[in-house]
C-alpha positions as a printed NumPy array, in Angstrom:
array([[-25.378, -14.889,  10.228],
       [-22.683, -14.887,   7.528],
       [-20.328, -12.871,   9.772],
       [-20.822, -15.32 ,  12.623],
       [-20.132, -18.251,  10.291],
       [-17.006, -16.54 ,   8.88 ],
       [-15.675, -15.819,  12.366],
       [-16.3  , -19.429,  13.393],
       [-14.539, -20.678,  10.245],
       [-11.589, -18.346,  10.867],
       [-11.307, -19.447,  14.497],
       [-11.561, -23.076,  13.423],
       [ -8.876, -22.578,  10.754],
       [ -6.614, -20.943,  13.371],
       [ -7.182, -23.856,  15.767],
       [ -6.357, -26.465,  13.111],
       [ -3.215, -24.604,  12.043],
       [ -2.095, -24.243,  15.657],
       [ -2.628, -27.964,  16.252],
       [ -0.587, -28.756,  13.139],
       [  2.137, -26.298,  14.158],
       [  1.683, -24.049,  11.135],
       [  2.611, -20.409,  11.633],
       [ -0.383, -18.576,  10.184],
       [  1.278, -15.214,   9.946],
       [  3.868, -16.536,   7.531],
       [  1.749, -19.152,   5.764],
       [ -1.406, -17.229,   4.819],
       [ -1.298, -14.589,   2.133],
       [ -4.475, -12.567,   2.265],
       [ -6.66 , -13.29 ,  -0.763],
       [-10.179, -13.403,   0.653],
       [-12.26 , -12.32 ,   3.642],
       [-11.838, -15.574,   5.557],
       [ -8.058, -15.509,   5.154],
       [ -7.996, -11.844,   6.152],
       [ -9.993, -12.492,   9.322],
       [ -7.926, -15.574,  10.133],
       [ -4.658, -13.721,   9.667],
       [ -5.741, -10.795,  11.881],
       [ -6.829, -13.152,  14.662],
       [ -3.886, -15.566,  14.405],
       [ -1.317, -12.77 ,  14.462],
       [ -2.926, -11.087,  17.477],
       [ -3.777,  -7.924,  15.552],
       [ -7.451,  -8.344,  16.388],
       [ -9.829, -10.457,  18.397],
       [-12.959, -11.692,  16.591],
       [-15.068,  -9.024,  18.298],
       [-12.628,  -6.323,  17.113],
       [-13.371,  -7.066,  13.455],
       [-16.372,  -5.404,  11.842],
       [-17.091,  -5.034,   8.169],
       [-19.517,  -2.913,   6.215],
       [-23.035,  -4.137,   5.57 ],
       [-24.07 ,  -4.7  ,   1.931],
       [-26.192,  -1.529,   1.943],
       [-23.185,   0.52 ,   3.117],
       [-21.073,  -0.866,   0.277],
       [-23.927,  -0.122,  -2.15 ],
       [-23.986,   3.494,  -0.909],
       [-20.24 ,   3.784,  -1.552],
       [-20.738,   2.385,  -5.052],
       [-23.527,   4.888,  -5.687],
       [-21.136,   7.671,  -4.743],
       [-17.867,   6.461,  -6.287],
       [-18.814,   3.887,  -8.941],
       [-18.679,   0.084,  -9.106],
       [-15.946,  -1.069,  -6.737],
       [-13.489,  -3.86 ,  -7.52 ],
       [-14.622,  -7.177,  -6.067],
       [-11.454,  -7.442,  -3.95 ],
       [-12.085,  -4.066,  -2.311],
       [-15.712,  -4.935,  -1.599],
       [-14.499,  -8.05 ,   0.243],
       [-12.085,  -5.946,   2.304],
       [-14.868,  -3.481,   3.151],
       [-17.248,  -6.326,   4.031],
       [-14.587,  -7.845,   6.299],
       [-12.891,  -4.872,   8.005],
       [-14.639,  -1.754,   6.693],
       [-15.369,  -0.409,  10.177],
       [-12.642,  -1.836,  12.364],
       [ -9.836,  -4.356,  12.538],
       [ -8.402,  -4.137,  16.025],
       [ -4.779,  -2.99 ,  16.052],
       [ -4.291,  -3.042,  12.277],
       [ -3.664,   0.708,  12.058],
       [ -3.608,   3.875,  14.1  ],
       [ -6.739,   5.338,  12.546],
       [ -5.628,   8.902,  13.231],
       [ -2.518,   8.31 ,  11.099],
       [ -3.75 ,   5.799,   8.515],
       [ -7.129,   6.542,   7.021],
       [ -8.433,   3.287,   5.544],
       [-11.872,   2.733,   7.092],
       [-15.206,   3.325,   5.36 ],
       [-16.152,   6.326,   7.498],
       [-12.888,   8.018,   6.464],
       [-13.405,   7.586,   2.704],
       [-15.501,  10.739,   2.132],
       [-12.845,  12.857,   3.859],
       [ -9.985,  11.259,   1.901],
       [-11.772,  11.784,  -1.409],
       [-12.806,  15.36 ,  -0.606],
       [ -9.235,  16.344,   0.32 ],
       [ -7.798,  14.638,  -2.757],
       [-10.299,  16.368,  -5.05 ],
       [ -9.469,  19.742,  -3.456],
       [ -5.779,  19.161,  -4.173],
       [ -6.574,  18.099,  -7.739],
       [ -8.602,  21.285,  -8.218],
       [ -5.62 ,  23.336,  -7.057],
       [ -3.375,  21.566,  -9.566],
       [ -5.959,  22.074, -12.338],
       [ -5.701,  25.837, -11.772],
       [ -1.948,  25.683, -12.379],
       [  0.172,  24.401, -15.22 ],
       [  0.329,  20.776, -14.082],
       [ -2.694,  18.484, -13.997],
       [ -2.097,  15.076, -12.337],
       [ -3.096,  12.086, -14.446],
       [ -5.974,  10.765, -12.339],
       [ -8.582,   8.624, -14.141],
       [-12.264,   9.583, -13.88 ],
       [-12.953,   6.235, -12.192],
       [-10.417,   6.858,  -9.396],
       [-11.598,   6.312,  -5.83 ],
       [ -9.228,   7.245,  -3.023],
       [ -9.115,   4.47 ,  -0.405],
       [ -6.37 ,   5.482,   1.99 ],
       [ -4.09 ,   8.263,   3.157],
       [ -1.414,   8.894,   5.77 ],
       [ -2.514,  11.823,   7.938],
       [ -4.647,  12.851,   4.967],
       [ -1.661,  13.296,   2.641],
       [ -0.424,  11.349,  -0.372],
       [ -3.639,   9.37 ,  -0.823],
       [ -3.835,   6.07 ,  -2.644],
       [ -6.536,   5.235,  -5.134],
       [ -8.032,   2.352,  -7.064],
       [-10.198,   2.24 , -10.156],
       [-13.901,   2.052,  -9.347],
       [-14.701,   0.199, -12.554],
       [-16.26 ,  -2.987, -11.196],
       [-13.295,  -5.214, -12.016],
       [-12.13 ,  -8.237, -10.066],
       [ -9.202,  -6.319,  -8.533],
       [ -7.31 ,  -3.086,  -9.087],
       [ -3.751,  -1.888,  -8.796],
       [ -3.268,   0.829,  -6.19 ],
       [ -1.739,   4.189,  -7.143],
       [ -0.518,   7.039,  -4.988],
       [ -0.891,  10.757,  -5.601],
       [  2.097,  12.683,  -4.273],
       [  0.642,  15.968,  -3.024],
       [  3.935,  17.847,  -3.205],
       [  4.649,  17.038,  -6.864],
       [  1.294,  15.988,  -8.279],
       [  2.914,  12.833,  -9.618],
       [  1.017,   9.548,  -9.707],
       [  2.771,   6.208,  -9.269],
       [  1.612,   2.644,  -8.914],
       [  2.508,   1.432,  -5.423],
       [  0.755,  -1.975,  -5.301],
       [ -0.249,  -4.463,  -7.963],
       [ -3.538,  -5.267,  -6.222],
       [ -5.839,  -4.215,  -3.408],
       [ -4.827,  -7.406,  -1.578],
       [ -1.148,  -6.359,  -1.712],
       [ -2.14 ,  -2.936,  -0.351],
       [ -3.915,  -4.365,   2.714],
       [ -1.112,  -6.913,   3.168],
       [  1.375,  -4.07 ,   3.776],
       [ -0.708,  -2.884,   6.741],
       [ -0.927,  -6.414,   8.125],
       [  2.827,  -6.978,   7.855],
       [  3.514,  -3.622,   9.536],
       [  1.084,  -4.433,  12.373],
       [  2.629,  -7.886,  12.855],
       [  6.092,  -6.324,  13.049],
       [  4.881,  -3.707,  15.536],
       [  3.373,  -6.427,  17.735],
       [  6.554,  -8.518,  17.511],
       [  8.605,  -5.454,  18.498],
       [  6.28 ,  -4.74 ,  21.429],
       [  4.996,  -1.484,  19.923],
       [  1.429,  -0.753,  20.914],
       [ -0.776,   0.669,  18.156],
       [ -2.44 ,   3.836,  19.375],
       [ -5.944,   4.799,  18.297],
       [ -6.8  ,   1.233,  17.361],
       [-10.372,   0.3  ,  16.554],
       [-11.271,  -2.356,  19.08 ],
       [-14.639,  -3.394,  20.42 ],
       [-15.413,  -1.884,  23.818],
       [-18.361,  -3.472,  25.612]])
């Protein structure tokens, strides 16, 4: 019921902004699930039926495995954890809940290889890897139950860790901006996660 209400609210927000002549894609900075849904719909990245989040029990299972997730990341999972239309090519960009075990397993394997050598990357115990590009150079957050988390990247080739985003919201915003640009340039996102009846 909550998802239906959120989708209605997002559609209603889009309608009001369109009537007022407000460009949603440049006016809304993603800071919550409703804004995220509204931005995806308004920009044409996804239709309402293309957006599916994780159920609370799925998020609880992830927390049992990885630790208490930041509130911001739980909202993202609850909003788009399974699919978000043409947000990303899910073969290239691994960001969805079903891809998290694979991302984390690969990252831990690489960390084990580094631990056998002279250099050990500085990865906190509470790190949870939330994204990767073709499985490489994964990004991680701190699964410490905070309100939000910066996002760091592990460079596989050097083992170096660097902060790449100040928050989880900034991280997801980069994907949205890239998808909006691709749509504006007429580039079709391959391997999108859209609803097929």
